[in-house]
C-alpha positions in Angstrom: 4.7 -17.2 -7.2 5.5 -15.6 -4.0 2.0 -14.7 -2.7 0.4 -16.8 -0.4 -3.1 -19.0 -1.0 -6.1 -18.1 1.7 -5.3 -21.2 3.6 -2.0 -19.8 4.3 -2.5 -17.0 6.1 -3.6 -16.6 9.8 -5.3 -13.8 12.0 -2.6 -12.1 13.7 0.0 -12.8 10.9 2.6 -9.9 10.1 4.9 -9.0 7.5 7.7 -6.8 7.2 8.1 -6.0 3.9 12.0 -5.9 2.7 11.2 -4.1 -0.3 12.1 -0.6 0.1 11.8 3.0 -2.1 12.9 6.4 -2.1 10.3 8.8 -4.3 12.1 11.3 -6.4 10.4 14.7 -7.9 10.3 13.6 -11.0 8.0 10.8 -9.8 6.0 13.3 -7.6 5.4 15.5 -10.8 4.9 12.6 -13.4 2.1 10.9 -11.2 0.4 14.4 -9.9 0.1 15.2 -14.1 -0.7 11.6 -15.4 -3.7 11.4 -12.4 -4.9 14.8 -13.8 -4.1 16.4 -10.2 -3.1 20.3 -10.7 -2.2 20.4 -6.6 0.8 23.5 -6.8 1.4 21.7 -3.6 2.7 18.9 -5.2 4.2 20.4 -8.7 5.1 24.2 -7.9 8.1 24.6 -5.9 7.4 28.2 -5.0 3.8 28.2 -3.9 5.3 24.8 -2.0 8.0 26.9 -0.1 5.3 29.8 1.1 2.8 26.8 2.8 3.9 25.4 6.3 5.3 22.9 4.6 8.1 25.0 2.9 8.3 22.4 0.1 6.2 20.2 -2.0 4.6 17.4 -0.6 4.6 13.9 -2.1 1.3 13.1 -3.9 -0.4 11.4 -1.3 -2.0 8.6 -4.0 1.4 7.9 -4.8 2.4 7.3 -1.6 -1.0 5.0 -1.7 -0.2 3.6 -4.4 3.4 2.8 -3.5 2.1 1.0 0.1 -0.1 -1.5 -1.2 2.8 -2.4 -3.9 5.5 -2.8 -1.2 3.4 -5.5 -0.1 2.1 -7.3 -3.2 5.3 -9.6 -3.3 4.6 -11.1 0.2 0.8 -11.6 0.4 -0.9 -11.4 -3.2 1.3 -12.3 -6.5 -0.3 -14.5 -8.3 -3.0 -15.6 -5.6 -5.2 -12.5 -5.9 -8.5 -12.9 -7.6 -9.4 -9.3 -7.0 -9.4 -6.1 -4.0 -12.6 -5.9 -2.9 -11.8 -2.6 -0.8 -10.1 0.0 1.0 -11.1 1.3 3.8 -9.6 3.8 6.9 -7.0 5.1 4.3 -5.3 8.0 6.7 -2.2 10.1 6.3 -0.8 11.4 9.1 2.2 12.7 8.3 3.8 14.0 5.1 6.5 12.3 2.5 9.0 14.9 0.7 11.5 14.0 -2.0 14.2 12.0 -1.1 12.3 10.1 1.7 12.5 6.1 1.4 9.5 4.0 2.5 8.7 0.5 4.1 5.7 -1.2 4.6 4.5 -3.6 7.2 1.1 -5.8 7.2 -1.1 -7.6 9.7 -3.5 -9.7 9.1 -6.5 -8.5 10.9 -9.7 -11.2 9.4 -9.8 -14.0 7.2 -13.3 -15.3 5.7 -14.2 -18.3 3.5 -16.0 -17.3 0.2 -19.8 -18.1 0.4 -20.4 -18.2 -2.9 -16.8 -19.6 -4.3 -15.5 -22.3 -2.2 -12.2 -21.5 -3.8 -11.5 -18.7 -2.4 -11.6 -16.8 0.1 -11.5 -12.7 1.6 -8.8 -11.5 3.5 -8.4 -8.5 5.0 -5.0 -7.1 5.6 -3.7 -3.3 7.6 -1.0 -1.8 5.9 1.5 0.5 7.7 3.8 2.4 5.4 6.9 4.7 7.1 9.5 6.7 6.1 13.3 6.5 6.8 13.2 7.8 10.6 10.1 5.5 11.2 7.5 8.0 11.0 4.3 6.7 9.9 3.3 8.4 7.0 0.1 6.4 5.8 -2.2 3.4 6.4 -4.9 1.7 5.7 -6.9 -1.6 5.1 -7.2 -3.2 2.0 -10.0 -6.3 1.5 -9.2 -8.4 -1.1 -10.3 -12.0 -2.6 -7.9 -14.4 -2.8 -7.7 -17.9 -4.2 -7.0 -21.3 -1.6 -4.5 -23.8 -2.2 -5.4 -26.0 -5.4 -6.4 -29.4 -4.6 -3.3 -31.7 -4.5 -0.5 -29.5 -3.8 1.1 -30.0 -0.2 
């Protein structure tokens, strides 16, 4: 697995995630409707043209999911027990159809599990940027990860 075990992290560790994702109108419409979000800013072109944005906004919940998803291969793929929570989620700038998203991650905190000696807790700060370098999303993610199995080098 590509993910890192708890003991392979250190505070301040940085990741520039290689995967990128260009978002489309179909993505936006499908996610908005599948998640029961009828917000016309996402699904009604005529309505959105009358707003300050002049066009539909890409659904921020999907932006959030893509941000976390872009980080998984380099961080928690195969080593995650579970996500414990997300905090400080912000969307400082909009995403539109056709934008390409990329992500960066910093490890901000580590601690051993108090109840499970084979696990530890890692806090990540994930940041999402579009193609011109504009920050479009940021969050903190707290994850419970396995430690490297004993006997593995």
